[in-house]
C-alpha positions as CSV (number, residue, x, y, z in Angstrom):
1,M,56.2,56.8,-91.1
2,R,59.3,58.4,-89.9
3,R,61.2,55.3,-88.7
4,W,60.7,55.8,-85.0
5,T,63.3,58.5,-84.8
6,T,65.1,60.1,-87.6
7,G,64.9,57.5,-90.4
8,A,67.7,58.6,-92.6
9,L,69.2,61.9,-93.5
10,T,69.4,62.4,-97.2
11,T,73.0,62.6,-98.6
12,A,74.5,63.1,-102.1
13,L,74.9,59.9,-104.0
14,L,78.3,58.9,-105.5
15,A,78.4,57.0,-108.8
16,V,79.4,53.4,-108.4
17,P,81.7,51.7,-110.9
18,G,81.6,48.0,-111.6
19,L,78.0,47.1,-110.9
20,G,77.7,44.8,-113.9
21,A,78.1,41.7,-111.7
22,V,75.3,42.9,-109.4
23,L,72.7,44.2,-111.9
24,P,70.8,42.1,-114.4
25,A,71.7,43.0,-118.0
26,P,69.7,46.0,-119.2
27,G,66.4,45.0,-120.6
28,T,66.3,41.5,-119.0
29,A,63.2,40.4,-117.2
30,D,62.9,40.0,-113.5
31,P,61.5,36.6,-112.4
32,A,58.2,38.1,-111.4
33,G,57.9,40.9,-114.0
34,A,59.3,42.5,-117.1
35,P,60.7,45.9,-118.0
36,G,57.6,46.6,-120.0
37,G,54.2,44.9,-120.3
38,P,52.3,44.3,-123.5
39,S,50.6,47.7,-123.0
40,A,53.9,49.6,-122.8
41,A,53.8,52.8,-124.9
42,V,56.3,53.2,-127.8
43,D,58.2,55.8,-125.8
44,A,58.6,53.6,-122.7
45,G,62.2,52.6,-123.7
46,D,63.4,56.1,-122.8
47,L,61.6,55.7,-119.4
48,A,63.3,52.4,-118.8
49,G,66.7,53.9,-119.7
50,R,66.2,56.8,-117.2
51,V,65.3,54.4,-114.4
52,E,68.1,51.9,-115.3
53,R,70.7,54.6,-114.9
54,L,69.3,55.7,-111.6
55,A,69.3,52.1,-110.4
56,A,72.9,51.5,-111.6
57,A,74.0,54.4,-109.4
58,H,72.4,52.8,-106.3
59,V,72.1,49.0,-106.4
60,G,75.1,47.4,-104.9
61,R,76.4,50.5,-103.1
62,S,73.7,52.3,-101.2
63,T,71.2,49.4,-101.3
64,P,71.4,45.7,-102.1
65,G,68.3,46.0,-104.4
66,A,65.5,48.1,-105.6
67,V,62.0,47.7,-107.2
68,V,60.1,50.1,-109.5
69,A,56.6,50.0,-111.0
70,V,55.3,52.6,-113.5
71,V,51.8,52.1,-114.8
72,D,49.2,53.8,-117.0
73,A,45.6,53.0,-117.5
74,D,46.4,50.0,-119.7
75,G,48.9,48.4,-117.4
76,P,52.6,48.4,-116.5
77,L,55.0,50.5,-118.5
78,L,57.9,49.3,-116.3
79,L,57.8,46.6,-113.6
80,R,61.3,45.8,-112.6
81,A,63.5,44.6,-109.7
82,W,67.3,44.8,-109.3
83,G,69.7,43.1,-107.0
84,D,68.8,41.1,-103.8
85,T,67.4,41.6,-100.4
86,G,70.7,41.9,-98.7
87,G,71.0,38.1,-98.4
88,P,71.0,35.2,-100.8
89,A,67.4,35.7,-101.9
90,P,66.9,37.8,-105.1
91,L,64.6,40.8,-104.9
92,T,61.7,40.4,-107.3
93,T,58.6,42.4,-108.1
94,G,56.7,39.9,-106.1
95,S,58.7,40.3,-103.0
96,P,56.6,41.7,-100.1
97,L,58.2,44.8,-98.7
98,P,57.3,46.8,-95.6
99,V,56.4,50.3,-96.9
100,A,55.9,52.3,-93.6
101,S,53.8,55.3,-94.2
102,V,52.7,54.3,-97.7
103,S,50.3,52.3,-95.6
104,K,48.3,55.5,-95.1
105,V,47.3,55.5,-98.7
106,V,45.4,52.2,-98.3
107,T,43.9,53.3,-95.0
108,A,42.6,56.5,-96.5
109,L,41.2,54.8,-99.6
110,T,39.4,52.4,-97.3
111,A,37.9,55.2,-95.2
112,L,36.8,57.1,-98.3
113,R,35.1,54.1,-99.8
114,L,33.2,53.4,-96.6
115,H,32.2,57.1,-96.5
116,H,30.8,57.0,-100.1
117,D,29.1,53.7,-99.3
118,G,27.2,55.6,-96.5
119,V,28.7,53.4,-93.8
120,L,31.3,55.8,-92.3
121,D,30.7,59.5,-91.8
122,L,34.0,61.2,-92.2
123,D,32.4,64.6,-91.4
124,A,31.3,63.4,-87.9
125,A,33.4,64.0,-84.8
126,I,36.0,61.3,-84.3
127,T,34.6,60.6,-80.8
128,T,31.4,59.4,-82.7
129,S,33.0,57.6,-85.6
130,T,35.8,55.9,-83.6
131,G,34.4,55.5,-80.1
132,V,37.7,56.9,-78.8
133,A,37.8,60.2,-76.8
134,P,41.3,61.8,-77.3
135,V,42.9,63.7,-74.4
136,D,42.0,67.3,-75.2
137,R,44.7,69.8,-74.1
138,R,43.5,72.6,-76.3
139,D,42.4,75.9,-75.0
140,P,38.7,75.9,-74.2
141,G,38.0,78.3,-77.0
142,A,39.7,76.0,-79.5
143,R,37.9,72.8,-78.7
144,T,36.0,72.5,-81.9
145,P,35.1,69.0,-83.2
146,V,37.8,67.0,-85.0
147,T,36.5,64.9,-87.9
148,G,37.8,62.2,-90.1
149,R,38.6,64.8,-92.8
150,H,41.0,66.5,-90.4
151,L,42.7,63.1,-89.8
152,L,42.9,62.4,-93.5
153,T,44.6,65.7,-94.3
154,H,46.8,65.9,-91.2
155,H,45.0,69.0,-89.9
156,S,43.6,67.5,-86.7
157,G,45.8,69.2,-84.1
158,L,47.1,65.8,-82.8
159,T,50.5,65.9,-81.1
160,E,52.7,62.9,-80.7
161,P,56.4,62.4,-80.0
162,L,58.7,62.4,-83.0
163,L,61.9,60.9,-81.5
164,M,60.6,59.0,-78.5
165,H,57.4,56.9,-78.7
166,P,55.9,56.8,-75.2
167,D,55.3,53.0,-75.1
168,P,57.2,51.1,-77.8
169,P,55.7,47.6,-78.3
170,G,57.8,44.8,-76.8
171,G,57.1,42.4,-79.7
172,P,54.5,40.9,-82.0
173,G,52.6,39.4,-79.1
174,D,51.9,42.9,-77.8
175,V,50.2,44.2,-81.0
176,A,46.5,44.8,-80.3
177,P,44.2,42.7,-82.5
178,L,41.6,45.6,-82.5
179,L,42.4,49.3,-82.5
180,G,39.4,50.7,-80.7
181,P,40.0,49.0,-77.3
182,W,43.7,49.8,-77.4
183,L,43.2,53.4,-78.4
184,R,40.8,53.8,-75.5
185,E,43.6,52.6,-73.2
186,Q,46.2,54.8,-74.9
187,P,44.2,57.8,-76.1
188,P,45.8,60.2,-78.6
189,V,46.4,63.8,-77.5
190,L,44.8,66.9,-79.1
191,D,47.1,69.8,-78.4
192,R,46.4,72.4,-81.1
193,P,43.3,73.9,-82.8
194,A,42.0,71.7,-85.7
195,G,42.2,73.0,-89.2
196,T,44.8,75.7,-88.8
197,G,47.8,74.1,-90.5
198,L,49.2,70.8,-91.8
199,H,51.2,68.9,-89.3
200,Y,52.0,65.3,-90.1
201,S,50.8,62.6,-87.7
202,P,53.1,59.6,-88.1
203,L,50.9,57.1,-86.2
204,A,47.9,58.4,-84.2
205,G,45.8,60.0,-87.0
206,H,45.5,56.9,-89.2
207,A,45.3,54.6,-86.2
208,L,42.1,56.5,-85.3
209,L,40.9,56.1,-88.9
210,G,41.5,52.4,-88.6
211,A,39.4,52.3,-85.5
212,A,36.6,54.1,-87.3
213,I,36.9,51.5,-90.1
214,E,36.6,48.7,-87.6
215,R,33.6,50.3,-85.9
216,A,31.8,50.9,-89.2
217,T,32.4,47.4,-90.7
218,G,32.6,45.1,-87.6
219,L,35.8,43.7,-89.1
220,P,39.4,43.9,-88.0
221,F,41.1,46.7,-89.9
222,A,43.3,44.4,-92.0
223,E,40.3,42.4,-93.2
224,A,38.4,45.5,-94.1
225,A,41.3,46.9,-96.1
226,R,41.7,43.7,-98.0
227,A,38.0,43.4,-98.7
228,L,37.3,47.0,-99.7
229,V,40.5,48.2,-101.5
230,L,43.4,45.8,-101.8
231,G,41.4,42.8,-103.1
232,P,39.2,44.7,-105.7
233,A,42.3,46.5,-107.0
234,G,44.2,43.2,-107.5
235,A,46.8,43.7,-104.8
236,T,46.3,40.1,-103.7
237,T,49.4,39.6,-101.6
238,A,49.3,42.9,-99.8
239,D,48.4,42.8,-96.1
240,F,48.8,44.5,-92.7
241,P,50.4,41.7,-90.7
242,A,50.8,41.9,-86.9
243,D,54.6,41.4,-87.3
244,P,56.0,42.8,-90.6
245,A,59.2,40.8,-90.2
246,S,57.3,37.6,-90.4
247,A,55.7,38.3,-93.7
248,A,58.0,40.6,-95.6
249,V,61.6,41.2,-96.7
250,V,63.4,42.4,-93.6
251,P,65.1,45.8,-94.1
252,V,68.8,45.9,-93.8
253,V,71.5,48.4,-93.1
254,A,75.1,48.6,-94.3
255,D,77.5,46.5,-92.1
256,G,81.1,46.8,-93.2
257,D,81.2,45.2,-96.7
258,G,77.8,43.6,-96.4
259,W,74.3,44.1,-94.9
260,S,72.8,43.2,-91.6
261,A,69.1,42.8,-90.7
262,A,67.3,45.8,-89.1
263,P,63.8,44.6,-88.7
264,W,61.1,47.2,-88.3
265,P,59.1,47.1,-85.2
266,A,55.6,45.7,-85.0
267,V,53.3,48.6,-84.2
268,H,49.8,48.8,-82.8
269,E,49.1,51.5,-85.3
270,R,49.1,49.2,-88.4
271,P,46.8,51.5,-90.4
272,A,49.6,54.2,-90.3
273,A,52.6,52.0,-90.8
274,G,52.0,48.3,-91.1
275,L,51.4,47.6,-94.8
276,T,53.5,45.0,-96.6
277,W,53.2,44.6,-100.4
278,S,55.1,44.0,-103.5
279,A,55.8,46.1,-106.5
280,A,53.2,44.1,-108.4
281,D,50.7,44.9,-105.7
282,A,51.5,48.6,-105.9
283,A,51.2,48.5,-109.7
284,A,47.7,46.9,-109.4
285,L,46.5,49.6,-107.0
286,L,48.0,52.5,-108.9
287,Q,46.6,51.2,-112.1
288,A,43.1,51.1,-110.5
289,L,43.6,54.8,-109.6
290,V,44.7,56.0,-113.0
291,A,42.4,53.7,-115.0
292,D,39.4,54.8,-112.9
293,D,37.7,51.6,-114.1
294,G,35.4,51.0,-111.1
295,R,37.7,48.7,-109.2
296,I,37.9,51.6,-106.8
297,P,34.7,53.6,-106.9
298,V,34.8,56.8,-109.0
299,P,34.1,59.2,-106.2
300,V,36.9,57.7,-104.1
301,V,39.4,58.0,-107.0
302,S,38.3,61.6,-107.5
303,E,38.9,62.5,-103.9
304,A,42.2,60.6,-103.8
305,L,43.6,62.7,-106.7
306,A,42.0,66.1,-106.2
307,T,43.6,68.6,-103.8
308,A,41.3,68.9,-100.8
309,V,43.3,71.5,-98.8
310,R,46.1,73.8,-99.5
311,P,47.4,76.0,-96.6
312,P,47.4,79.8,-96.9
313,H,51.1,79.9,-97.5
314,G,50.5,78.7,-101.1
315,G,52.7,75.7,-101.0
316,P,51.6,72.2,-101.9
317,G,48.5,70.7,-100.2
318,H,46.9,67.3,-99.5
319,T,44.2,65.3,-101.3
320,Q,43.0,63.3,-98.3
321,V,45.1,60.4,-99.5
322,F,48.3,61.9,-100.9
323,F,50.5,64.9,-100.4
324,E,50.7,67.3,-103.3
325,A,54.0,68.1,-105.0
326,H,55.3,69.6,-108.3
327,R,58.2,67.8,-110.0
328,A,59.6,68.9,-113.3
329,G,56.7,71.3,-113.6
330,V,54.2,68.4,-113.2
331,R,51.6,68.1,-110.5
332,V,52.3,64.9,-108.5
333,V,50.3,63.4,-105.6
334,E,52.5,61.1,-103.6
335,H,53.2,59.5,-100.2
336,A,56.6,58.6,-98.9
337,G,57.4,55.8,-96.5
338,A,60.2,56.1,-93.9
339,N,61.7,59.1,-95.7
340,G,62.3,57.3,-99.0
341,V,62.4,53.5,-98.3
342,A,59.2,53.4,-100.3
343,W,57.3,55.9,-102.5
344,A,53.9,55.8,-104.1
345,A,52.9,58.6,-106.5
346,V,50.3,59.4,-109.2
347,L,50.7,62.0,-111.9
348,P,47.0,62.6,-112.6
349,E,47.3,64.8,-115.6
350,A,49.8,62.4,-117.2
351,G,47.7,59.3,-116.3
352,L,50.7,57.6,-114.6
353,G,51.3,55.8,-111.3
354,V,54.7,55.2,-109.8
355,F,56.0,53.0,-107.0
356,A,59.7,52.7,-106.0
357,A,61.3,51.1,-102.9
358,V,64.5,49.8,-101.5
359,P,65.1,47.1,-98.8
360,T,67.3,49.3,-96.7
361,D,67.0,52.2,-94.3
362,G,70.4,53.5,-95.2
363,A,70.8,57.3,-95.7
364,D,72.5,56.9,-99.1
365,A,69.6,54.9,-100.5
366,M,67.0,57.4,-99.6
367,P,67.3,59.5,-102.8
368,F,66.5,56.5,-105.1
369,A,62.7,56.4,-104.7
370,P,62.0,60.1,-105.0
371,G,64.5,60.2,-107.8
372,V,62.4,57.6,-109.7
373,V,59.4,59.9,-109.4
374,D,61.5,62.8,-110.7
375,E,62.6,60.8,-113.7
376,V,59.0,59.7,-114.5
377,A,57.8,63.3,-114.3
378,G,60.6,64.5,-116.6
379,W,59.9,61.6,-119.0
380,A,56.2,62.5,-119.0
381,V,57.0,66.0,-120.1
382,A,59.6,64.9,-122.6
383,S,57.3,62.3,-124.2
384,G,54.5,64.8,-124.5
385,R,52.2,63.0,-122.1
386,V,51.8,66.2,-120.0
387,E,52.7,69.9,-120.4
388,A,55.1,71.3,-117.8
389,R,53.8,74.4,-115.9
390,E,55.9,76.8,-114.0
391,R,55.2,77.4,-110.4
392,P,53.3,80.6,-109.8
393,P,55.7,83.3,-108.5
394,H,53.6,83.9,-105.3
395,G,52.5,80.3,-104.7
396,Y,49.4,78.3,-105.5
397,E,45.8,79.3,-104.7
398,A,44.9,78.4,-101.1
399,L,42.1,75.9,-100.5
400,P,40.5,76.2,-97.0
401,G,39.8,72.5,-96.6
402,P,36.8,70.1,-96.3
403,W,35.6,71.6,-93.0
404,P,34.0,74.8,-91.8
405,E,36.3,77.8,-92.0
406,Q,37.9,78.2,-88.5
407,T,40.8,80.5,-89.2
408,R,41.5,83.9,-90.5
409,V,44.7,85.3,-92.1
410,V,46.7,87.6,-89.9
411,D,50.3,89.1,-89.8
412,P,52.5,86.4,-88.3
413,V,54.8,88.7,-86.3
414,G,56.3,87.2,-83.1
415,V,58.3,84.3,-81.8
416,F,57.3,80.8,-82.9
417,Q,58.5,77.2,-82.5
418,E,58.0,74.3,-84.8
419,R,55.5,71.6,-83.8
420,L,58.3,69.2,-84.9
421,F,58.8,67.9,-81.3
422,A,56.2,67.2,-78.6
423,D,55.6,70.0,-76.2
424,R,55.9,67.8,-73.1
425,G,58.5,65.4,-71.8
426,P,62.1,65.1,-73.1
427,E,61.3,66.4,-76.5
428,R,60.5,69.8,-75.1
429,A,64.2,70.4,-74.6
430,L,64.9,69.9,-78.3
431,R,61.9,71.9,-79.4
432,T,62.8,74.8,-77.2
433,L,66.5,74.9,-78.0
434,S,66.4,74.0,-81.7
435,S,63.3,75.5,-83.4
436,R,63.0,79.1,-82.5
437,V,61.8,81.4,-85.3
438,V,61.4,85.2,-84.9
439,V,59.3,87.0,-87.4
440,G,59.8,90.8,-87.5
441,R,58.4,93.6,-89.5
442,D,60.4,96.1,-91.6
443,G,57.9,98.4,-93.3
444,D,55.6,96.2,-95.3
445,D,58.0,93.3,-95.4
446,L,58.4,90.5,-92.9
447,V,61.9,89.3,-91.9
448,I,63.1,85.9,-90.7
449,G,66.8,85.9,-90.1
450,D,68.4,87.0,-93.3
451,R,65.3,86.3,-95.4
452,R,63.0,89.2,-96.4
453,Y,59.4,88.4,-97.5
454,A,57.5,91.0,-99.5
455,P,53.7,91.3,-99.5
456,A,52.0,89.1,-102.2
457,P,48.5,88.4,-103.3
458,G,46.6,86.0,-101.2
459,N,47.5,87.6,-97.8
460,R,50.9,86.1,-97.8
461,W,54.5,87.2,-97.9
462,C,57.0,85.7,-100.4
463,D,60.7,85.6,-101.3
464,P,62.2,83.7,-104.3
465,A,62.3,80.5,-102.2
466,G,58.8,80.4,-100.9
467,C,56.0,82.1,-99.0
468,I,54.8,82.4,-95.5
469,A,51.4,83.3,-94.0
470,G,49.8,83.6,-90.6
471,V,46.4,82.4,-89.3
472,R,44.5,83.0,-86.2
473,A,42.7,79.9,-85.0
474,D,39.6,79.7,-82.7
475,G,40.9,80.4,-79.3
476,G,43.1,83.3,-80.6
477,E,46.3,81.4,-81.2
478,V,48.4,82.6,-84.2
479,H,50.2,80.0,-86.3
480,L,53.1,80.7,-88.7
481,L,52.8,78.7,-91.9
482,R,55.9,78.2,-94.1
483,G,55.4,77.0,-97.7
484,D,59.1,76.1,-98.3
485,R,59.3,73.6,-95.5
486,A,58.6,69.9,-95.2
487,M,55.3,68.6,-93.8
488,L,56.7,68.3,-90.2
489,E,58.1,71.8,-90.2
490,Q,55.7,74.0,-92.0
491,T,53.3,74.8,-89.2
492,L,54.8,76.8,-86.3
493,V,53.1,77.7,-83.1
494,P,53.6,80.5,-80.6
495,A,56.5,80.2,-78.3
496,P,55.5,81.1,-74.7
497,W,58.1,83.3,-73.0
498,W,58.9,80.5,-70.5
499,S,59.8,78.1,-73.3
500,D,61.5,80.6,-75.6
501,R,65.1,79.8,-76.3
502,A,66.0,83.5,-75.6
503,V,64.9,82.8,-72.0
504,V,65.8,79.1,-71.5
505,G,69.2,79.4,-73.0
506,P,70.6,82.1,-70.7
507,V,68.9,80.4,-67.7
508,L,70.6,77.1,-68.5
509,V,74.0,78.8,-69.1
510,A,73.7,80.7,-65.8
511,G,72.5,77.6,-64.0
512,V,75.4,75.5,-65.3
513,L,77.9,78.2,-64.2
514,V,76.4,78.4,-60.7
515,A,76.4,74.6,-60.5
516,L,80.1,74.5,-61.5
517,T,80.9,77.2,-59.0
518,V,79.1,75.3,-56.2
519,L,80.9,72.0,-57.1
520,G,84.2,73.8,-57.4
521,S,83.7,75.3,-54.0
522,A,82.9,71.9,-52.6
523,V,86.0,70.3,-54.2
524,R,88.2,73.2,-52.9
525,A,86.8,72.7,-49.4
526,G,87.4,69.0,-49.5
527,W,91.0,69.5,-50.6
528,R,91.6,72.0,-47.7
529,R,90.2,69.5,-45.2
530,R,92.5,66.8,-46.5
531,R,95.4,69.2,-45.9
532,G,94.2,69.9,-42.4
533,N,93.1,73.5,-43.2
534,P,89.3,73.5,-42.8
535,A,89.0,77.3,-42.6
536,G,88.0,79.4,-45.6
537,G,87.7,78.8,-49.2
538,G,84.6,76.7,-49.9
539,S,81.7,74.9,-48.4
540,P,81.4,71.3,-47.3
541,A,79.3,68.9,-49.3
542,G,75.6,69.3,-48.7
543,P,72.3,69.8,-50.4
544,G,73.7,72.6,-52.6
545,T,76.4,70.3,-53.9
546,S,73.8,67.5,-54.6
547,W,71.7,70.0,-56.5
548,A,74.7,71.2,-58.5
549,A,75.7,67.6,-59.5
550,L,72.2,66.6,-60.4
551,T,71.7,69.8,-62.4
552,L,74.8,69.3,-64.5
553,L,73.8,65.6,-65.1
554,L,70.2,66.5,-66.1
555,V,71.2,69.4,-68.4
556,V,73.3,66.9,-70.4
557,A,71.2,63.7,-70.0
558,G,67.8,65.4,-70.4
559,P,67.9,65.7,-74.1
560,L,70.7,63.1,-74.7
561,L,68.6,60.0,-75.4
562,P,66.1,61.6,-77.8
563,V,68.8,63.5,-79.7
564,W,71.2,60.5,-79.8
565,P,70.0,59.2,-83.1
566,L,70.4,62.6,-84.7
567,L,74.0,62.7,-83.4
568,T,75.0,59.2,-84.5
569,G,72.9,58.9,-87.7
570,T,71.4,55.6,-86.6
571,A,68.4,54.6,-84.7
572,E,68.5,50.8,-85.1
573,W,68.5,50.2,-81.4
574,V,65.4,52.3,-80.6
575,P,62.6,49.9,-81.5
576,S,63.9,47.2,-79.2
577,A,64.8,49.7,-76.5
578,G,61.5,50.1,-74.8
579,P,62.8,49.1,-71.3
580,L,65.8,51.4,-71.8
581,V,63.6,54.3,-72.8
582,R,61.2,53.9,-69.9
583,T,64.1,53.4,-67.5
584,W,65.7,56.6,-68.8
585,Q,62.4,58.5,-68.4
586,V,61.9,57.3,-64.8
587,A,65.6,58.0,-63.9
588,T,65.3,61.5,-65.4
589,A,62.1,62.2,-63.5
590,A,63.6,60.8,-60.2
591,G,66.7,62.9,-60.7
592,T,64.6,66.0,-61.3
593,V,62.6,65.3,-58.1
594,A,65.8,64.7,-56.1
595,G,67.3,67.9,-57.6
596,T,64.2,69.9,-56.6
597,V,64.3,68.5,-53.0
598,A,68.0,69.3,-52.8
599,G,67.4,72.8,-54.1
600,L,64.7,73.4,-51.5
601,A,66.9,72.1,-48.8
602,S,69.7,74.3,-49.9
603,A,67.4,77.3,-49.9
604,A,66.2,76.4,-46.4
605,L,69.8,76.1,-45.2
606,L,70.6,79.4,-46.7
607,A,67.7,81.1,-45.0
608,A,68.8,79.6,-41.6
609,R,72.3,81.0,-42.1
610,W,71.2,84.3,-43.6
611,N,72.1,86.5,-40.6
612,R,75.7,85.0,-40.5
613,L,76.4,86.0,-44.1
614,G,78.1,89.2,-45.0
615,G,76.6,91.7,-47.5
616,R,78.5,90.5,-50.6
617,R,77.9,86.9,-49.8
618,R,74.2,87.6,-49.3
619,W,73.9,89.1,-52.8
620,T,75.9,86.2,-54.3
621,A,73.7,83.6,-52.5
622,L,70.5,85.4,-53.5
623,F,71.7,85.4,-57.2
624,A,72.5,81.7,-57.0
625,L,69.1,81.0,-55.4
626,V,67.2,82.8,-58.2
627,V,69.2,81.2,-61.0
628,G,68.9,77.8,-59.4
629,A,65.1,78.1,-59.1
630,A,64.8,79.2,-62.7
631,T,67.1,76.3,-63.9
632,Q,65.1,73.8,-61.8
633,A,61.9,75.0,-63.4
634,V,63.3,74.3,-66.8
635,L,64.4,70.9,-65.8
636,V,61.0,70.1,-64.3
637,T,59.3,70.9,-67.7
638,W,61.8,68.6,-69.4
639,A,60.9,65.7,-67.1
640,W,57.1,66.3,-67.5
641,P,55.9,63.1,-69.0
642,V,54.4,63.1,-72.5
């Protein structure tokens, strides 16, 4: 789960001298685990050294502590904790940690197990399997059924805000005990054709899977997950508590020379983000996957580790449980939590499972967990456990996905926007102004900015950094797929002319200039009146002045709250700011309505005085009226609720 807003932006890590007082001596055991279990391979010492060096660069500087588990089919090769929780308590391999979106791994395994037990049909429409009918905003020609397979692989077409959750929970007491009734009251939104491209669903997709699990088993989701996956795997202390802060190590952030608590919010969508578990729990589950010993049924393990869908751009795909990646030439299936607070990975060909986590959401700590996976992949190659393979020059073979073919490959020429932000409400401003991509053609090549993509096998275009492709979905919509981008940024959708930055940008600039001119005229008129010279040089305050003031305020304030975490690098206040967010949304909507009324009144006043205006003033007024109407239309779309 992306931690409500931005989580943390990854930065370069500086080496830290003098950590000897913070770190245990190399090779010493943690109270709840040891550097290597009795099944550790003879080459595990080099693995421990690699991870120790990485931990020595982080613990005590970017994070107060860290945990790592590396397992093979026989047991732990490395199970280790360093440092503390940011307070007096030591961090151990038995410490329960909130792991954010790593929760989705357990939810997906639970759903797959029920499917193979014949209890839950993941190929049925979600309205049947969940009892929840999403709001369907798709074009009529694109309203094909959305199934559990779409949800598992993030190809459902769901849309949800990235920076502003529409209704943040007010506290643990607000968390719904059952998902189905709550989702029927707060139905997710289908906004794009299903199956056309991967777009990560932080909360809604796996919340729907949780509702399907509850409907199939008759149990609350957390009980079902414990009974079907966590318990059989041996992850005995793992759970989905209503309030993570009550059952786990509370995340911290840097605060001067120390650390201060920054509890994660309790969320209704626990199947997507509510898991708490320890490194020992993670080791048990990962060993069950790599050992394939029946603790998790064989068909479930197979689907968890085998790539189920890979988009036409030829980049990494998804297995229905994990995202696919390639590290040090090794195929890895993995899932991150909160951009790197936690990381769970399996190297199927090497027979290894990896878990790494830190108890902080600080930006400098984020490279630690993926860095551990990189080190394990490099060690697996160096130790001969697996052979490194170079990435194919034109990407990997596309896999259409576990659903009927609904798309066809086309040339992606046109203007696109990322699906990164929601297409309604305050995030539309950010989406429009920050994510425009123009794809042009130059002979057989496609061009995006200064990048030139040459035709390649598989109906894609490639440059040395990656490949792109285009697909036409049911309903006729063309999507641009980019294989060199992260999961939230690789599927781009058409940009309608009225939300294209090339249109909105000039409209806003012109609107601001007109508003400044109107305000300047009003100020000049007021100054002249104070000096006893009411004639000439400006207009008295009126509806036009009110419109101008509101326009300037909304152009700035409209995107300010959702973009504030990006500007400041922190979002710690957002989870507890539900009333502030709702107040801001209401105030923005009210300001937009007031601005629209003031604009209409100004237009009516202009019409009444039209015959008294000279020719040049008529043209000036007409220009201001057109620009004002266009500006107001943009502001109305910004205030449109999500």
